[in-house]
DRENPA-3360 file (N, C-alpha, C; in nm, 2 decimals, always signed):
BEGIN
1 = MKNSKALL = +0.85/+6.11/+3.40/+0.94/+6.05/+3.29/+1.09/+6.08/+3.32 ~ +1.17/+5.98/+3.32/+1.29/+5.98/+3.32/+1.37/+6.02/+3.17 ~ +1.42/+6.14/+3.15/+1.46/+6.16/+3.03/+1.63/+6.17/+3.04 ~ +1.68/+6.09/+3.01/+1.83/+6.12/+3.05/+1.95/+6.19/+2.98 ~ +1.85/+6.21/+2.87/+1.95/+6.28/+2.73/+1.87/+6.38/+2.71 ~ +1.92/+6.51/+2.63/+1.84/+6.62/+2.62/+1.96/+6.68/+2.48 ~ +1.90/+6.75/+2.40/+1.94/+6.83/+2.32/+1.97/+6.94/+2.33 ~ +2.10/+7.04/+2.32/+2.07/+7.20/+2.35/+2.11/+7.25/+2.21;
9 = IIDMQKGS = +2.04/+7.34/+2.19/+2.07/+7.40/+2.04/+2.07/+7.56/+2.07 ~ +2.20/+7.60/+2.09/+2.26/+7.76/+2.13/+2.26/+7.83/+2.05 ~ +2.18/+7.97/+2.06/+2.19/+8.09/+1.98/+2.21/+8.08/+1.82 ~ +2.15/+7.99/+1.77/+2.08/+7.96/+1.61/+2.00/+8.09/+1.60 ~ +2.02/+8.20/+1.59/+1.96/+8.31/+1.56/+2.00/+8.45/+1.48 ~ +1.87/+8.49/+1.37/+1.91/+8.55/+1.28/+2.04/+8.66/+1.28 ~ +2.04/+8.70/+1.42/+2.12/+8.80/+1.46/+2.28/+8.78/+1.47 ~ +2.30/+8.64/+1.46/+2.45/+8.57/+1.47/+2.46/+8.53/+1.31;
17 = FTEETPRH = +2.38/+8.56/+1.24/+2.39/+8.46/+1.08/+2.36/+8.58/+0.99 ~ +2.44/+8.67/+1.00/+2.40/+8.79/+0.89/+2.54/+8.79/+0.76 ~ +2.54/+8.92/+0.67/+2.59/+8.90/+0.59/+2.76/+8.91/+0.65 ~ +2.75/+9.05/+0.75/+2.86/+9.06/+0.83/+2.88/+8.98/+0.91 ~ +2.84/+8.88/+0.96/+2.88/+8.78/+1.05/+2.87/+8.63/+0.99 ~ +2.91/+8.58/+0.85/+2.89/+8.46/+0.82/+2.99/+8.34/+0.91 ~ +2.91/+8.27/+0.89/+2.94/+8.12/+0.96/+2.97/+8.00/+0.88 ~ +3.07/+7.92/+0.92/+3.13/+7.81/+0.87/+3.01/+7.68/+0.86;
25 = DTPGVIKR = +2.99/+7.63/+0.73/+2.88/+7.54/+0.67/+2.76/+7.58/+0.75 ~ +2.70/+7.68/+0.75/+2.55/+7.71/+0.82/+2.46/+7.62/+0.73 ~ +2.45/+7.60/+0.61/+2.35/+7.49/+0.56/+2.37/+7.32/+0.63 ~ +2.47/+7.31/+0.63/+2.50/+7.20/+0.67/+2.49/+7.15/+0.80 ~ +2.54/+7.28/+0.91/+2.51/+7.28/+1.05/+2.33/+7.24/+1.07 ~ +2.30/+7.34/+1.02/+2.13/+7.35/+1.04/+2.09/+7.19/+1.01 ~ +2.12/+7.17/+0.89/+2.08/+7.04/+0.85/+2.06/+6.93/+0.99 ~ +2.21/+6.90/+1.00/+2.25/+6.82/+1.10/+2.16/+6.84/+1.26;
33 = INTLASVF = +2.17/+6.96/+1.29/+2.08/+7.01/+1.41/+1.96/+6.95/+1.38 ~ +1.87/+7.00/+1.29/+1.75/+6.94/+1.26/+1.71/+6.79/+1.25 ~ +1.82/+6.74/+1.18/+1.81/+6.60/+1.19/+1.82/+6.50/+1.32 ~ +1.91/+6.58/+1.42/+1.92/+6.50/+1.55/+1.76/+6.57/+1.65 ~ +1.78/+6.69/+1.61/+1.65/+6.74/+1.71/+1.52/+6.68/+1.65 ~ +1.47/+6.62/+1.53/+1.37/+6.52/+1.52/+1.41/+6.38/+1.56 ~ +1.51/+6.29/+1.57/+1.51/+6.20/+1.61/+1.51/+6.21/+1.77 ~ +1.53/+6.30/+1.85/+1.54/+6.34/+2.01/+1.37/+6.35/+2.00;
41 = RELHYPVI = +1.32/+6.42/+1.96/+1.17/+6.43/+1.99/+1.09/+6.30/+1.94 ~ +1.12/+6.21/+1.86/+1.08/+6.08/+1.85/+1.16/+5.98/+1.98 ~ +1.22/+5.99/+2.01/+1.27/+5.92/+2.09/+1.21/+6.01/+2.26 ~ +1.12/+6.13/+2.23/+1.08/+6.15/+2.38/+1.21/+6.19/+2.48 ~ +1.29/+6.27/+2.39/+1.43/+6.33/+2.46/+1.40/+6.46/+2.46 ~ +1.41/+6.58/+2.54/+1.39/+6.70/+2.52/+1.49/+6.75/+2.39 ~ +1.44/+6.86/+2.34/+1.50/+6.94/+2.26/+1.49/+7.07/+2.32 ~ +1.63/+7.13/+2.38/+1.62/+7.25/+2.43/+1.67/+7.39/+2.36;
49 = CIQHDGTG = +1.57/+7.47/+2.27/+1.64/+7.59/+2.22/+1.68/+7.71/+2.29 ~ +1.80/+7.76/+2.32/+1.86/+7.84/+2.36/+1.86/+7.98/+2.31 ~ +1.83/+8.06/+2.30/+1.84/+8.22/+2.27/+1.90/+8.31/+2.33 ~ +2.01/+8.36/+2.29/+2.03/+8.48/+2.38/+1.95/+8.59/+2.39 ~ +1.96/+8.63/+2.53/+1.86/+8.78/+2.54/+1.90/+8.88/+2.60 ~ +1.94/+8.99/+2.52/+2.01/+9.09/+2.54/+1.92/+9.21/+2.56 ~ +1.83/+9.18/+2.61/+1.74/+9.32/+2.64/+1.78/+9.41/+2.71 ~ +1.80/+9.52/+2.69/+1.86/+9.66/+2.73/+2.01/+9.68/+2.69;
57 = TGEFEKNS = +2.04/+9.58/+2.60/+2.16/+9.63/+2.51/+2.20/+9.66/+2.42 ~ +2.06/+9.65/+2.35/+2.09/+9.73/+2.20/+2.09/+9.59/+2.09 ~ +2.15/+9.48/+2.14/+2.18/+9.37/+2.08/+2.08/+9.24/+2.10 ~ +2.01/+9.21/+2.01/+1.93/+9.06/+2.05/+1.83/+9.08/+2.16 ~ +1.78/+9.21/+2.10/+1.68/+9.25/+2.19/+1.55/+9.13/+2.19 ~ +1.48/+9.07/+2.29/+1.36/+8.95/+2.29/+1.26/+9.00/+2.22 ~ +1.21/+8.91/+2.13/+1.13/+8.95/+2.01/+1.16/+9.02/+1.90 ~ +1.28/+9.07/+1.90/+1.35/+9.12/+1.76/+1.39/+9.06/+1.69;
65 = PPWENLDE = +1.39/+9.10/+1.57/+1.47/+8.97/+1.46/+1.56/+8.95/+1.47 ~ +1.68/+9.02/+1.55/+1.81/+8.94/+1.53/+1.78/+8.82/+1.64 ~ +1.66/+8.85/+1.74/+1.66/+8.74/+1.86/+1.63/+8.58/+1.81 ~ +1.54/+8.66/+1.71/+1.45/+8.50/+1.66/+1.57/+8.39/+1.57 ~ +1.49/+8.28/+1.62/+1.59/+8.17/+1.54/+1.58/+8.18/+1.37 ~ +1.66/+8.12/+1.35/+1.67/+8.09/+1.19/+1.58/+8.04/+1.13 ~ +1.53/+8.09/+1.03/+1.37/+8.04/+0.94/+1.38/+7.90/+0.93 ~ +1.51/+7.85/+0.89/+1.59/+7.72/+0.85/+1.57/+7.61/+0.97;
73 = LEINKADL = +1.56/+7.67/+1.08/+1.57/+7.56/+1.20/+1.46/+7.53/+1.22 ~ +1.42/+7.42/+1.24/+1.29/+7.35/+1.30/+1.29/+7.34/+1.43 ~ +1.19/+7.44/+1.47/+1.15/+7.45/+1.62/+0.98/+7.40/+1.64 ~ +0.99/+7.28/+1.74/+0.84/+7.23/+1.75/+0.81/+7.31/+1.89 ~ +0.67/+7.30/+1.88/+0.59/+7.41/+1.96/+0.67/+7.34/+2.14 ~ +0.64/+7.23/+2.10/+0.68/+7.14/+2.24/+0.84/+7.11/+2.32 ~ +0.91/+7.20/+2.22/+1.05/+7.24/+2.24/+1.05/+7.30/+2.36 ~ +1.16/+7.31/+2.41/+1.18/+7.40/+2.57/+1.23/+7.53/+2.52;
81 = KIDKYAND = +1.20/+7.63/+2.55/+1.28/+7.72/+2.50/+1.36/+7.80/+2.64 ~ +1.45/+7.87/+2.62/+1.54/+7.90/+2.75/+1.62/+8.04/+2.71 ~ +1.60/+8.12/+2.77/+1.66/+8.24/+2.76/+1.81/+8.24/+2.83 ~ +1.88/+8.30/+2.75/+2.02/+8.29/+2.82/+2.09/+8.45/+2.80 ~ +2.17/+8.47/+2.88/+2.20/+8.60/+2.93/+2.38/+8.65/+2.91 ~ +2.43/+8.53/+2.92/+2.60/+8.56/+2.92/+2.63/+8.44/+2.82 ~ +2.76/+8.42/+2.80/+2.81/+8.31/+2.73/+2.78/+8.15/+2.76 ~ +2.76/+8.13/+2.90/+2.73/+8.06/+2.96/+2.58/+8.05/+3.00;
89 = VFYASTLQ = +2.51/+7.93/+2.87/+2.41/+7.90/+2.92/+2.31/+7.90/+3.06 ~ +2.40/+7.82/+3.12/+2.34/+7.81/+3.27/+2.32/+7.92/+3.36 ~ +2.42/+8.01/+3.35/+2.42/+8.15/+3.38/+2.29/+8.22/+3.40 ~ +2.24/+8.24/+3.51/+2.16/+8.31/+3.54/+2.00/+8.25/+3.49 ~ +1.98/+8.13/+3.41/+1.88/+8.09/+3.31/+1.81/+7.99/+3.41 ~ +1.71/+7.94/+3.32/+1.64/+7.82/+3.41/+1.68/+7.68/+3.41 ~ +1.79/+7.67/+3.28/+1.82/+7.56/+3.21/+1.88/+7.42/+3.32 ~ +1.91/+7.48/+3.43/+1.98/+7.37/+3.55/+1.87/+7.32/+3.60;
97 = TQLKELEV = +1.75/+7.41/+3.63/+1.62/+7.40/+3.68/+1.56/+7.25/+3.59 ~ +1.54/+7.32/+3.48/+1.48/+7.24/+3.38/+1.55/+7.08/+3.36 ~ +1.65/+7.10/+3.36/+1.71/+6.99/+3.33/+1.71/+6.89/+3.43 ~ +1.74/+6.91/+3.59/+1.71/+6.87/+3.73/+1.52/+6.84/+3.70 ~ +1.45/+6.86/+3.66/+1.30/+6.82/+3.66/+1.30/+6.75/+3.59 ~ +1.36/+6.73/+3.46/+1.35/+6.66/+3.36/+1.42/+6.54/+3.37 ~ +1.52/+6.52/+3.49/+1.64/+6.40/+3.50/+1.73/+6.38/+3.38 ~ +1.75/+6.48/+3.32/+1.87/+6.45/+3.22/+1.97/+6.43/+3.31;
105 = TELFITGC = +2.07/+6.37/+3.25/+2.22/+6.36/+3.30/+2.33/+6.34/+3.17 ~ +2.29/+6.35/+3.03/+2.37/+6.34/+2.93/+2.30/+6.47/+2.81 ~ +2.43/+6.56/+2.79/+2.40/+6.69/+2.71/+2.45/+6.65/+2.60 ~ +2.38/+6.67/+2.47/+2.41/+6.69/+2.35/+2.43/+6.83/+2.30 ~ +2.54/+6.87/+2.27/+2.60/+7.04/+2.24/+2.56/+7.07/+2.11 ~ +2.47/+7.14/+2.05/+2.51/+7.21/+1.93/+2.49/+7.35/+1.93 ~ +2.51/+7.43/+1.80/+2.47/+7.57/+1.79/+2.60/+7.64/+1.74 ~ +2.58/+7.76/+1.80/+2.69/+7.90/+1.77/+2.73/+8.01/+1.90;
113 = ATDFCVEA = +2.82/+8.02/+1.91/+2.94/+8.00/+1.86/+3.05/+7.93/+1.90 ~ +3.11/+7.83/+1.86/+3.18/+7.74/+1.91/+3.29/+7.79/+2.00 ~ +3.36/+7.90/+1.99/+3.45/+7.97/+2.08/+3.41/+8.05/+2.17 ~ +3.27/+8.07/+2.20/+3.20/+8.15/+2.28/+3.13/+8.06/+2.35 ~ +2.96/+8.09/+2.30/+2.88/+8.03/+2.40/+2.85/+7.87/+2.39 ~ +2.89/+7.77/+2.31/+2.93/+7.67/+2.29/+3.05/+7.59/+2.39 ~ +3.16/+7.67/+2.36/+3.26/+7.66/+2.47/+3.22/+7.69/+2.59 ~ +3.16/+7.78/+2.63/+3.15/+7.83/+2.80/+3.03/+7.72/+2.86;
121 = TAQSALTK = +2.93/+7.69/+2.76/+2.83/+7.60/+2.80/+2.91/+7.46/+2.83 ~ +2.97/+7.44/+2.76/+3.05/+7.29/+2.77/+3.12/+7.26/+2.90 ~ +3.19/+7.40/+2.94/+3.31/+7.39/+3.02/+3.20/+7.40/+3.15 ~ +3.12/+7.48/+3.16/+3.03/+7.51/+3.30/+2.93/+7.36/+3.30 ~ +2.90/+7.29/+3.19/+2.82/+7.15/+3.22/+2.87/+7.01/+3.24 ~ +3.02/+7.05/+3.22/+3.13/+6.94/+3.27/+3.14/+6.97/+3.41 ~ +3.16/+7.10/+3.48/+3.15/+7.11/+3.62/+3.04/+7.10/+3.73 ~ +2.97/+7.06/+3.63/+2.81/+7.03/+3.68/+2.79/+6.89/+3.68;
129 = DYNITIVG = +2.90/+6.78/+3.63/+2.90/+6.64/+3.62/+2.80/+6.59/+3.49 ~ +2.73/+6.64/+3.41/+2.67/+6.62/+3.33/+2.78/+6.51/+3.24 ~ +2.74/+6.41/+3.18/+2.77/+6.38/+3.02/+2.76/+6.42/+2.92 ~ +2.86/+6.47/+2.84/+2.85/+6.57/+2.73/+2.89/+6.54/+2.62 ~ +2.82/+6.53/+2.54/+2.86/+6.51/+2.40/+2.85/+6.64/+2.26 ~ +2.96/+6.66/+2.23/+2.97/+6.76/+2.15/+2.95/+6.72/+2.04 ~ +2.83/+6.78/+1.95/+2.82/+6.72/+1.84/+2.89/+6.79/+1.73 ~ +3.00/+6.68/+1.72/+3.16/+6.81/+1.65/+3.10/+6.85/+1.51;
137 = DAHTTGER = +3.03/+6.84/+1.46/+2.99/+6.88/+1.29/+2.84/+6.99/+1.31 ~ +2.80/+7.00/+1.43/+2.69/+7.06/+1.43/+2.68/+7.22/+1.55 ~ +2.82/+7.25/+1.54/+2.86/+7.37/+1.60/+2.93/+7.46/+1.49 ~ +2.92/+7.58/+1.50/+2.99/+7.66/+1.39/+3.02/+7.81/+1.47 ~ +3.12/+7.88/+1.35/+3.15/+8.00/+1.44/+3.18/+8.09/+1.31 ~ +3.28/+8.19/+1.32/+3.29/+8.28/+1.20/+3.45/+8.30/+1.21 ~ +3.51/+8.37/+1.11/+3.62/+8.39/+1.09/+3.67/+8.47/+1.20 ~ +3.78/+8.44/+1.27/+3.87/+8.57/+1.37/+3.98/+8.61/+1.28;
145 = PHLKAAQI = +4.04/+8.73/+1.38/+4.16/+8.77/+1.32/+4.28/+8.69/+1.29 ~ +4.30/+8.61/+1.38/+4.40/+8.50/+1.38/+4.38/+8.33/+1.32 ~ +4.22/+8.35/+1.32/+4.22/+8.17/+1.27/+4.06/+8.19/+1.19 ~ +4.09/+8.10/+1.08/+3.96/+8.06/+1.02/+3.86/+7.98/+1.11 ~ +3.77/+8.01/+1.03/+3.65/+7.92/+1.16/+3.64/+7.81/+1.15 ~ +3.71/+7.70/+1.04/+3.72/+7.55/+1.01/+3.84/+7.53/+1.13 ~ +3.92/+7.60/+1.14/+4.04/+7.57/+1.25/+3.99/+7.62/+1.39 ~ +3.93/+7.68/+1.40/+3.87/+7.73/+1.56/+3.79/+7.61/+1.58;
153 = IEHYNWVW = +3.67/+7.54/+1.49/+3.57/+7.43/+1.51/+3.68/+7.30/+1.56 ~ +3.78/+7.29/+1.46/+3.87/+7.16/+1.47/+3.97/+7.18/+1.59 ~ +3.99/+7.32/+1.63/+4.09/+7.31/+1.77/+4.00/+7.27/+1.90 ~ +3.85/+7.34/+1.91/+3.79/+7.33/+2.00/+3.74/+7.16/+2.02 ~ +3.69/+7.08/+1.88/+3.68/+6.98/+1.91/+3.76/+6.88/+1.97 ~ +3.93/+6.92/+1.92/+4.01/+6.86/+2.01/+4.05/+6.90/+2.14 ~ +4.03/+7.01/+2.18/+4.05/+7.01/+2.30/+3.93/+6.98/+2.42 ~ +3.84/+6.98/+2.34/+3.72/+6.90/+2.41/+3.74/+6.76/+2.46;
161 = QHMIPTKG = +3.79/+6.68/+2.32/+3.82/+6.54/+2.37/+3.94/+6.55/+2.48 ~ +4.01/+6.63/+2.51/+4.11/+6.60/+2.56/+4.10/+6.65/+2.70 ~ +3.98/+6.72/+2.75/+3.95/+6.76/+2.89/+3.95/+6.65/+2.98 ~ +4.00/+6.70/+3.10/+3.97/+6.62/+3.25/+3.85/+6.61/+3.27 ~ +3.79/+6.50/+3.26/+3.63/+6.47/+3.30/+3.63/+6.49/+3.46 ~ +3.50/+6.53/+3.50/+3.45/+6.54/+3.60/+3.40/+6.39/+3.68 ~ +3.30/+6.41/+3.76/+3.19/+6.28/+3.74/+3.16/+6.22/+3.63 ~ +3.11/+6.35/+3.53/+3.05/+6.28/+3.40/+3.18/+6.32/+3.29;
169 = QIKVEPTH = +3.16/+6.31/+3.17/+3.24/+6.26/+3.06/+3.21/+6.36/+2.96 ~ +3.30/+6.40/+2.90/+3.31/+6.48/+2.79/+3.37/+6.41/+2.64 ~ +3.27/+6.42/+2.53/+3.35/+6.35/+2.41/+3.28/+6.44/+2.30 ~ +3.37/+6.41/+2.17/+3.33/+6.48/+2.03/+3.29/+6.38/+1.95 ~ +3.15/+6.37/+1.91/+3.08/+6.27/+1.81/+3.05/+6.34/+1.69 ~ +3.08/+6.29/+1.52/+2.95/+6.36/+1.46/+2.88/+6.27/+1.45 ~ +2.76/+6.35/+1.37/+2.62/+6.32/+1.38/+2.59/+6.20/+1.32 ~ +2.66/+6.13/+1.24/+2.63/+6.00/+1.19/+2.64/+5.91/+1.32;
177 = LIMARLGY = +2.74/+5.96/+1.38/+2.79/+5.83/+1.50/+2.67/+5.82/+1.60 ~ +2.61/+5.95/+1.62/+2.56/+5.99/+1.75/+2.40/+5.93/+1.70 ~ +2.38/+5.91/+1.53/+2.26/+5.89/+1.47/+2.25/+5.71/+1.52 ~ +2.37/+5.67/+1.46/+2.40/+5.51/+1.51/+2.37/+5.49/+1.63 ~ +2.47/+5.56/+1.75/+2.42/+5.51/+1.86/+2.28/+5.50/+1.94 ~ +2.22/+5.59/+1.87/+2.06/+5.61/+1.93/+1.96/+5.52/+1.83 ~ +2.05/+5.43/+1.75/+1.96/+5.34/+1.64/+1.90/+5.38/+1.54 ~ +1.95/+5.47/+1.47/+1.93/+5.54/+1.34/+2.02/+5.54/+1.25;
185 = K = +2.02/+5.52/+1.12/+2.13/+5.48/+1.04/+2.15/+5.63/+0.93;
% end
């Protein structure tokens, strides 16, 4: 069965959402990811949940509480699970193989953190000729020493909209426009 679209949910893990590392609009981002994931499942498009595996580093050790997904994130047993080992989800993971097997050509990217793993994955996917939609209101990050989280999100949404495409394209759309494009209101 050909699945031209897939939803990537990157690093929505407990260790990234602590009192010490608050994220911008966490409840809203989770709600929008859950909404999109439900629609993708209904349309029989893969939902791919990606978790950083820091085994051996002392952080995000596989199967530890920080490695676990947020309780509010709705993960289905049928969703694909991918471990990642660097900011770029494609690096040393099974993602590319899985996407080829599923015949995916279009990625919808969500998750944490905008300026690290979401950015690195978007750049990598672009060089692999995927059509990419960054879900502009379904990725998040924290405050940085020189920028507020909302500014970082706004900045990267702008950067992605102005990147030079390869054989694929890259665009940024909010959840409601993606829902409409998929036939949902």
